[in-house]
C-alpha positions as CSV (number, residue, x, y, z in Angstrom):
1,X,9.7,-14.2,12.4
2,X,6.6,-14.0,14.6
3,X,3.8,-11.5,14.5
4,X,3.4,-9.4,17.6
5,X,0.5,-7.1,17.2
6,X,-1.4,-5.2,14.5
7,X,-1.6,-1.6,13.6
8,X,-3.7,0.3,11.1
9,X,-2.9,3.3,8.9
10,X,-5.7,5.2,7.3
11,X,-6.2,8.6,5.7
12,X,-7.2,10.7,2.8
13,X,-5.1,12.1,-0.1
14,X,-7.1,14.8,-2.0
15,X,-4.9,15.3,-5.1
16,X,-5.1,13.3,-8.2
17,X,-2.1,10.9,-8.4
18,X,-1.3,11.7,-4.8
19,X,1.8,10.1,-3.2
20,X,2.3,10.0,0.6
21,X,5.0,8.6,2.9
22,X,3.4,6.5,5.7
23,X,6.3,4.9,7.5
24,X,9.7,6.5,7.9
25,X,12.8,4.5,8.7
26,X,13.3,4.5,12.5
27,X,16.7,2.8,12.5
28,X,15.5,-0.4,14.1
29,X,16.3,-2.9,11.3
30,X,15.3,-6.0,13.2
31,X,11.7,-4.7,13.5
32,X,9.3,-4.5,10.6
33,X,5.7,-4.8,9.4
34,X,3.9,-7.2,7.2
35,X,1.0,-5.8,5.2
36,X,-2.1,-7.9,5.9
37,X,-4.7,-5.8,4.2
38,X,-4.8,-2.8,1.9
39,X,-7.9,-1.0,0.6
40,X,-8.4,2.1,-1.6
41,X,-11.7,3.9,-1.7
42,X,-13.1,7.0,-3.4
43,X,-13.1,10.4,-1.6
44,X,-16.8,10.5,-2.3
45,X,-18.4,7.2,-1.4
46,X,-21.9,8.5,-2.3
47,X,-21.0,9.1,-6.0
48,X,-22.3,6.6,-8.5
49,X,-19.0,6.5,-10.5
50,X,-16.0,7.3,-8.5
51,X,-13.3,4.6,-9.1
52,X,-10.0,4.5,-7.3
53,X,-6.7,2.5,-7.7
54,X,-3.6,2.5,-5.5
55,X,-0.2,0.9,-4.8
56,X,1.9,0.4,-1.7
57,X,5.7,0.6,-2.3
58,X,9.0,0.5,-0.5
59,X,10.4,3.4,-2.4
60,X,9.1,6.8,-3.5
61,X,10.1,6.3,-7.1
62,X,8.5,2.8,-7.2
63,X,5.1,3.8,-6.0
64,X,3.3,5.2,-9.1
65,X,1.1,3.0,-11.2
66,X,0.6,-0.7,-11.1
67,X,3.7,-2.6,-12.1
68,X,3.9,-6.1,-10.6
69,X,7.4,-6.7,-12.0
70,X,8.7,-3.8,-9.8
71,X,10.0,-5.5,-6.7
72,X,9.5,-2.3,-4.7
73,X,5.7,-2.5,-5.1
74,X,4.2,-4.8,-2.5
75,X,0.4,-4.3,-2.7
76,X,-2.2,-3.2,-5.2
77,X,-5.8,-2.2,-4.6
78,X,-8.8,-0.9,-6.6
79,X,-12.4,0.0,-6.0
80,X,-15.1,0.5,-8.7
81,X,-18.4,2.0,-8.0
82,X,-20.9,0.8,-10.6
83,X,-23.9,2.8,-9.6
84,X,-27.0,2.1,-7.6
85,X,-28.2,-0.9,-9.6
86,X,-24.9,-2.8,-9.3
87,X,-22.7,-3.7,-6.4
88,X,-19.3,-2.1,-5.9
89,X,-16.3,-4.2,-6.7
90,X,-13.1,-4.3,-4.7
91,X,-9.7,-5.8,-5.6
92,X,-6.7,-6.2,-3.3
93,X,-3.5,-8.1,-4.0
94,X,-0.7,-8.2,-1.4
95,X,2.7,-9.9,-1.8
96,X,3.1,-11.9,1.5
97,X,6.8,-12.2,1.0
98,X,7.6,-8.6,1.9
99,X,8.4,-7.0,5.2
100,X,8.6,-3.2,5.6
101,X,11.6,-2.2,7.7
102,X,12.4,1.2,6.2
103,X,9.9,3.3,4.3
104,X,6.4,2.7,3.0
105,X,4.7,4.8,0.4
106,X,1.1,4.9,-0.8
107,X,0.1,6.1,-4.2
108,X,-3.4,6.4,-5.6
109,X,-5.7,8.1,-7.9
110,X,-9.4,8.6,-8.4
111,X,-11.6,10.0,-11.3
112,X,-11.4,13.5,-12.6
113,X,-14.7,14.3,-10.9
114,X,-13.5,12.8,-7.6
115,X,-9.7,13.1,-7.5
116,X,-7.7,11.6,-4.7
117,X,-8.5,8.6,-2.6
118,X,-8.8,7.2,0.9
119,X,-6.7,4.3,2.1
120,X,-6.9,1.7,4.8
121,X,-3.8,-0.5,5.6
122,X,-3.5,-3.1,8.3
123,X,0.0,-4.0,9.4
124,X,1.3,-6.9,11.6
125,X,4.5,-6.1,13.6
126,X,7.3,-8.7,13.2
127,X,10.7,-9.2,14.8
128,X,13.5,-10.3,12.5
129,X,16.7,-12.1,13.1
130,X,19.9,-10.8,11.5
131,X,19.6,-13.1,8.4
132,X,15.9,-12.1,7.8
133,X,16.9,-8.5,8.1
134,X,19.6,-8.8,5.4
135,X,17.2,-10.6,3.0
136,X,14.5,-8.0,3.6
137,X,16.9,-5.2,2.9
138,X,18.1,-6.9,-0.3
139,X,14.4,-7.2,-1.5
140,X,13.8,-3.5,-0.6
141,X,16.6,-2.5,-3.0
142,X,14.7,-4.1,-5.9
143,X,17.2,-6.4,-7.4
144,X,15.2,-6.9,-10.6
145,X,14.4,-3.3,-11.7
């Protein structure tokens, strides 16, 4: 499994608790993506208190809220704006063992004053042999949920 090149996905979701499908299964099971970075930001970066959290998942019904025990969730991110006197804080955790070969979903939320979120995802393209594809598909089916 070797990385070929990188791609980025970025966008804005304006509704609170917004869910968006980013990658749709193209039928090429021996081709996938490894998430190398994931960031969530407020829809209003000038606001003094506009926090955001988000999740990347391999299934629509596995995307909402942080649940590290859910094998379908592969990345988690948060951004806290503490005001003009304190620096912002960012958090990002990515499971390096997952490859996306079918669907990828992003879920996020902001504050009531600033609902929604912005996302930035960097992906590395990977080619898989048949055995790697089988193991990846088994992981995507969430054997422990």
